[in-house]
C-alpha positions as CSV (number, residue, x, y, z in Angstrom):
1,M,140.4,94.5,97.9
2,T,141.2,95.3,101.2
3,G,140.1,93.3,104.4
4,Y,139.1,91.0,102.4
5,G,140.6,87.4,104.1
6,G,140.2,84.4,102.2
7,H,137.8,81.7,101.2
8,S,138.4,77.9,101.2
9,V,137.0,75.6,98.6
10,L,136.9,72.3,98.2
11,Q,138.2,71.5,94.1
12,V,139.1,68.6,92.1
13,P,141.8,69.9,89.9
14,V,142.2,70.2,86.0
15,P,145.2,69.4,84.9
16,A,145.0,69.2,81.5
17,L,143.8,72.8,81.2
18,E,146.2,74.0,84.3
19,P,148.5,76.3,81.6
20,W,145.4,78.0,80.4
21,V,143.0,79.2,83.1
22,R,146.3,80.2,84.7
23,E,146.8,82.5,82.4
24,R,143.5,84.4,82.2
25,T,144.0,84.3,85.9
26,A,147.4,85.9,85.6
27,F,145.6,88.4,82.8
28,Y,142.6,89.4,85.5
29,D,143.6,89.4,88.8
30,R,147.8,87.9,89.3
31,D,147.0,88.5,93.0
32,Y,145.2,84.9,92.7
33,V,148.0,83.6,90.5
34,S,149.1,80.5,93.3
35,D,153.1,79.6,93.4
36,D,151.9,76.6,95.0
37,P,153.0,73.7,91.5
38,A,149.9,71.8,93.8
39,F,147.1,74.5,93.6
40,G,144.8,74.3,90.7
41,H,144.0,77.6,89.0
42,A,142.1,74.7,86.5
43,H,139.4,73.0,88.6
44,V,136.4,71.8,88.9
45,T,134.4,72.9,92.8
46,A,133.1,70.4,94.9
47,L,131.8,72.5,97.3
48,A,133.3,75.9,98.0
49,P,132.8,78.5,100.2
50,F,134.6,75.4,103.0
51,L,134.9,75.9,106.6
52,T,137.2,78.6,107.4
53,A,139.3,77.1,109.6
54,P,138.0,73.6,109.1
55,D,139.0,71.4,112.5
56,E,140.7,68.2,112.9
57,Q,137.4,66.5,112.6
58,A,135.7,68.1,109.9
59,L,139.1,67.2,107.8
60,A,138.7,63.8,108.9
61,R,135.2,63.9,107.5
62,V,136.1,65.3,103.6
63,A,138.7,62.5,103.7
64,E,135.8,59.6,104.3
65,I,133.7,61.1,101.7
66,A,137.2,61.4,98.7
67,G,137.5,58.1,100.0
68,R,134.3,57.0,99.2
69,V,134.1,58.4,95.7
70,P,135.8,55.9,93.2
71,P,138.3,57.9,90.2
72,F,136.4,58.6,87.7
73,D,137.2,60.0,83.8
74,Y,135.9,63.2,82.2
75,V,135.9,65.2,79.5
76,L,135.7,68.7,78.9
77,E,134.7,69.5,74.9
78,R,131.9,71.3,75.6
79,T,131.5,75.4,76.5
80,G,128.4,77.1,77.9
81,T,127.6,80.8,79.2
82,F,125.8,81.1,83.0
83,P,123.4,83.5,83.1
84,N,125.8,85.8,85.2
85,G,128.1,85.5,81.9
86,I,130.6,82.7,83.3
87,V,132.2,80.6,80.0
88,H,133.1,77.3,81.1
89,L,133.4,73.6,80.3
90,L,131.2,71.7,81.2
91,P,132.7,67.9,81.9
92,D,130.7,65.1,80.6
93,P,130.4,62.5,82.6
94,D,129.1,64.8,85.2
95,G,128.2,62.2,87.6
96,G,131.7,61.8,89.8
97,F,131.4,65.3,90.2
98,R,128.0,66.2,91.6
99,R,128.0,62.7,93.9
100,L,131.3,64.3,95.3
101,T,129.2,67.3,95.4
102,R,125.9,66.1,97.4
103,L,127.9,63.3,99.8
104,L,129.9,67.0,101.3
105,V,126.5,69.0,101.0
106,E,125.0,66.2,103.4
107,A,128.5,66.1,105.1
108,F,128.1,70.4,105.8
109,P,125.2,71.3,105.1
110,Q,125.9,74.5,107.0
111,C,127.9,75.2,103.5
112,P,125.9,75.3,100.8
113,P,127.2,75.4,97.5
114,Y,128.0,78.8,96.8
115,A,126.4,80.1,99.4
116,G,123.3,78.6,98.1
117,Q,122.8,81.5,95.0
118,F,122.1,78.2,92.5
119,P,120.0,75.4,94.0
120,D,121.8,72.7,91.2
121,P,125.2,73.4,91.0
122,V,126.4,72.3,88.0
123,P,130.3,70.5,87.3
124,H,132.3,73.0,85.5
125,V,135.7,74.8,85.0
126,T,135.8,78.6,84.6
127,L,137.1,80.0,81.2
128,D,136.5,83.9,81.4
129,A,133.9,85.9,81.9
130,L,131.5,88.0,79.1
131,S,132.6,91.4,78.2
132,E,133.2,93.5,75.5
133,H,135.5,92.1,74.3
134,V,135.0,88.1,75.2
135,T,132.6,85.7,73.7
136,E,131.6,82.4,74.4
137,A,132.7,81.7,70.7
138,S,135.7,83.5,71.5
139,T,136.9,81.7,74.7
140,R,135.4,78.2,72.7
141,A,138.6,79.9,69.5
142,A,141.1,80.4,72.3
143,V,141.5,77.0,74.5
144,A,140.5,74.8,71.3
145,P,143.9,73.4,71.5
146,F,143.9,72.2,74.9
147,L,140.4,70.6,74.0
148,P,138.8,67.4,74.1
149,A,140.5,67.7,77.7
150,R,140.5,64.4,78.4
151,S,140.9,64.1,82.1
152,R,140.7,61.5,85.4
153,A,139.7,62.9,89.1
154,T,142.1,61.4,91.0
155,R,141.7,64.0,93.9
156,L,140.0,66.4,95.8
157,D,141.6,69.8,97.2
158,L,141.0,72.3,99.7
159,A,142.3,74.9,98.7
160,W,142.7,78.9,100.0
161,Y,141.7,81.3,98.0
162,E,143.3,84.4,99.2
163,P,145.0,87.9,97.1
164,G,148.6,86.5,97.4
165,R,148.5,83.4,99.4
166,C,145.9,80.9,97.2
167,R,147.7,77.8,97.7
168,V,146.6,74.3,98.5
169,L,145.9,73.2,102.7
170,H,145.0,69.5,102.0
171,S,144.4,67.1,99.6
172,W,143.2,63.3,99.3
173,P,143.2,61.0,96.9
174,L,140.0,59.3,95.6
175,G,138.9,56.0,96.2
176,R,141.3,55.4,99.2
177,A,138.5,53.7,101.1
178,A,138.3,51.1,97.7
179,Q,141.6,51.0,97.3
180,D,142.4,50.0,101.8
181,Q,139.1,47.8,101.5
182,A,140.9,46.0,98.4
183,A,144.2,45.8,100.1
184,Q,142.3,44.0,103.5
185,N,140.7,41.9,101.6
186,S,144.2,40.4,99.8
């Protein structure tokens, strides 16, 4: 992709699926495999695309939002396929992800999820794309050793996606405001 400058994504990493998703990423496009150990190839997108060059005020606003959403548990076991052929896993429950996205969209209305393509974005972990050799069933069979993936959302990352330069730019713990408030009250 000559001339592609990249884009930022606010995402929640899913470490339980990182080896599998990283391997699939390498299969499709090695340029998007990151050497950054904090980078979550396996993730649930909270908001993308985000600001290309967020200023300190925007970063502080994201930190405040992350702090308002307490860490939450979820399970990834159910697969699905979007109309565009993206095979994915659906988190259950998905309320924490939906809340995070809603708060971010309210704070950054100039950054509609997926550039406004989907009015009600579905939280998911992308696994693969349908093709002559890939079906939802074949993908489910391939990822089965990792399922069910029981996870806890504990942080929100600002990741940069650009061929050969994927990395985490910033990271915020979820629920920080609740922790700070509890500490002040003790």
